[in-house]
C-alpha positions as CSV (number, residue, x, y, z in Angstrom):
1,M,-4.4,-14.6,-10.0
2,K,-5.7,-16.4,-6.8
3,I,-9.0,-16.0,-6.3
4,I,-9.8,-16.6,-2.6
5,A,-12.8,-16.7,-0.2
6,I,-13.3,-16.0,3.4
7,T,-16.1,-17.3,5.0
8,S,-18.6,-15.3,7.0
9,P,-17.6,-14.7,10.8
10,E,-20.9,-16.9,11.7
11,V,-21.4,-20.6,11.1
12,V,-24.6,-20.5,9.1
13,A,-26.4,-23.6,7.8
14,E,-25.8,-23.0,4.0
15,D,-21.9,-22.8,4.8
16,S,-21.0,-26.2,3.7
17,C,-23.1,-26.0,0.4
18,I,-21.3,-22.3,-0.7
19,I,-17.6,-24.2,0.3
20,G,-18.9,-27.0,-2.2
21,Q,-19.8,-24.8,-4.7
22,L,-16.9,-22.5,-4.8
23,V,-14.7,-25.4,-5.0
24,D,-17.1,-26.4,-8.2
25,K,-16.6,-23.2,-9.8
26,G,-12.5,-23.2,-9.1
27,I,-11.6,-21.2,-6.3
28,D,-8.2,-21.2,-4.8
29,A,-8.6,-21.3,-1.4
30,I,-11.1,-20.9,1.0
31,H,-10.0,-19.0,4.4
32,L,-12.3,-20.6,7.5
33,R,-12.6,-17.9,9.5
34,K,-15.2,-18.0,12.4
35,P,-14.2,-16.0,15.2
36,N,-17.8,-16.2,16.7
37,A,-17.8,-20.0,16.6
38,D,-16.3,-22.4,19.0
39,I,-13.9,-25.1,17.8
40,D,-16.9,-27.8,18.0
41,A,-18.9,-25.8,15.5
42,C,-15.7,-25.6,13.3
43,R,-15.5,-29.1,13.7
44,R,-18.8,-29.8,12.6
45,L,-18.5,-27.7,9.4
46,L,-15.3,-29.6,8.2
47,S,-16.7,-32.7,8.9
48,E,-19.9,-31.9,6.3
49,L,-17.0,-31.3,3.8
50,T,-15.6,-33.9,1.4
51,E,-11.5,-34.2,1.4
52,E,-11.4,-32.3,-1.6
53,Q,-13.2,-29.3,-0.3
54,R,-11.2,-29.5,2.9
55,A,-8.0,-29.5,0.8
56,K,-8.9,-26.1,-0.2
57,I,-9.4,-24.9,3.5
58,V,-7.0,-22.4,5.2
59,I,-7.8,-22.5,8.8
60,H,-7.8,-19.1,10.7
61,D,-9.0,-19.7,14.5
62,F,-8.4,-23.0,15.5
63,P,-5.1,-24.2,14.1
64,E,-5.1,-27.5,15.3
65,L,-7.9,-28.8,12.8
66,Y,-5.4,-28.8,10.4
67,F,-4.3,-31.7,11.3
68,E,-7.4,-33.3,12.3
69,Y,-9.0,-32.6,8.9
70,S,-5.9,-32.4,6.8
71,L,-6.8,-29.0,5.3
72,K,-4.7,-27.0,3.0
73,G,-3.1,-24.6,5.5
74,I,-3.1,-22.5,8.6
75,H,-3.1,-18.5,8.3
76,V,-1.6,-16.2,11.2
77,N,-3.4,-13.3,12.9
78,K,-4.2,-11.8,15.7
79,N,-5.8,-14.6,17.2
80,V,-3.1,-17.2,15.8
81,A,0.2,-15.3,16.3
82,T,2.3,-18.0,15.7
83,L,2.8,-21.1,13.9
84,P,2.4,-24.9,15.4
85,C,6.0,-26.1,16.5
86,G,7.2,-27.7,13.5
87,Y,4.2,-27.2,11.3
88,S,5.9,-27.2,7.7
89,G,2.9,-26.8,5.6
90,F,1.1,-23.9,3.6
91,R,1.3,-20.9,5.7
92,T,-0.8,-17.3,5.1
93,R,-0.9,-14.3,7.2
94,S,-2.4,-10.9,7.6
95,C,-0.6,-7.6,6.9
96,H,-2.0,-4.2,7.4
97,S,1.2,-2.3,6.1
98,F,3.9,-2.4,3.2
99,D,6.4,-2.8,5.7
100,E,4.7,-6.1,7.1
101,I,4.5,-7.1,3.7
102,A,8.5,-6.5,3.3
103,R,9.1,-8.3,6.8
104,Y,7.1,-11.6,6.5
105,K,7.2,-12.2,2.4
106,H,9.8,-14.8,2.4
107,E,8.2,-16.7,5.6
108,Y,4.6,-17.2,3.9
109,D,2.8,-19.0,0.8
110,Y,0.9,-15.6,0.5
111,L,0.4,-12.4,2.4
112,F,-3.1,-10.7,2.8
113,L,-2.9,-6.6,2.4
114,S,-6.0,-5.0,3.9
115,P,-7.7,-2.8,3.5
116,V,-7.2,-2.3,-0.1
117,F,-10.3,-0.8,-0.8
118,D,-13.4,0.3,1.5
119,S,-14.8,-2.9,3.0
120,I,-17.9,-4.5,2.2
121,S,-18.6,-6.6,5.3
122,K,-16.8,-4.0,7.5
123,V,-18.4,-0.9,6.9
124,V,-16.3,1.1,9.5
125,Y,-12.8,-0.1,7.7
126,R,-11.9,2.3,5.4
127,S,-9.0,1.7,2.6
128,G,-5.5,2.3,4.2
129,F,-4.1,2.8,0.9
130,S,-4.2,5.6,-1.6
131,D,-3.8,4.5,-5.8
132,E,-0.4,6.0,-5.8
133,A,0.7,4.4,-2.5
134,L,-0.5,1.2,-4.1
135,A,1.3,2.1,-7.3
136,M,4.7,2.8,-5.7
137,A,4.5,-0.2,-3.9
138,S,4.0,-2.1,-7.0
139,A,7.2,-0.4,-9.0
140,A,9.1,-1.1,-5.8
141,G,8.4,-4.9,-5.9
142,I,6.4,-4.9,-2.3
143,I,3.4,-6.0,-4.1
144,D,4.1,-9.1,-6.1
145,D,2.6,-12.6,-7.0
146,K,2.7,-13.4,-3.1
147,V,0.8,-10.3,-2.0
148,V,-3.4,-10.8,-1.9
149,A,-5.7,-7.9,-1.9
150,L,-8.1,-7.9,0.9
151,G,-11.0,-5.5,1.9
152,G,-13.7,-4.1,-0.6
153,V,-12.5,-6.5,-3.3
154,T,-15.0,-7.5,-5.7
155,F,-15.1,-9.2,-9.1
156,D,-14.9,-5.5,-11.1
157,K,-11.6,-4.7,-9.5
158,I,-9.6,-7.5,-10.4
159,A,-8.4,-5.9,-13.6
160,Y,-7.0,-3.0,-11.5
161,L,-5.3,-5.4,-8.9
162,K,-3.9,-7.4,-11.7
163,K,-2.4,-4.3,-13.1
164,L,-0.7,-3.3,-9.6
165,N,0.7,-7.3,-9.8
166,F,-1.1,-8.4,-7.1
167,G,-1.0,-12.2,-7.0
168,G,-4.4,-12.6,-5.6
169,A,-7.9,-11.3,-4.6
170,A,-9.7,-12.2,-1.2
171,M,-13.5,-11.6,-1.0
172,I,-16.0,-12.2,1.7
173,G,-19.3,-10.2,1.1
174,A,-18.6,-10.3,-2.7
175,I,-18.6,-14.0,-3.1
176,Y,-19.5,-16.0,0.5
177,S,-23.0,-16.2,0.2
178,I,-25.7,-18.1,-1.9
179,D,-26.9,-14.7,-3.3
180,A,-23.5,-13.9,-4.4
181,L,-22.3,-17.5,-6.3
182,K,-25.5,-17.2,-8.3
183,H,-24.0,-14.0,-10.0
184,V,-20.4,-15.7,-10.0
185,R,-19.3,-17.4,-13.0
186,N,-16.5,-19.8,-13.3
187,V,-13.7,-18.4,-11.0
188,A,-11.0,-19.5,-13.8
189,S,-12.2,-16.7,-15.7
190,Y,-11.0,-13.9,-13.6
191,K,-7.6,-15.5,-13.3
């Protein structure tokens, strides 16, 4: 199972330190999602990272940074509706329904399905799926190794997500902070 971190929306002084620690702990990917920052703030952050750390970054808001910094890939969402012309690199996408998952699964390396649980970082975002609906989607092969659970995901829910055949777990609040990192053991132990 992939373990994926998503950055906080604001640029914080600890960003490069947190990203470095996540890479050291074996994280599969870090989604650089900074909708409250401008491109120059994201450039400064990426400049503080090593090549190894940048190779784990999937960019959300400024796809041109993929090319400038040799990042892992580009994420498609409401802010980046399409991939750049001629782009053939690693690609991910946000989805909020099983229909979207079925529609886009073959075009992307993985898809986020959210919110699977009640969100930790966005209190008003409630789970969009019942346990029964998730089990049915899993049995139908909609949920598989290309689908990553997002929304309220914590390390204690990983066993449940594995039973449902999710290919990964993405976390913001449960993993992306200095305080959270103090409690995160080696990420490989959850895979």
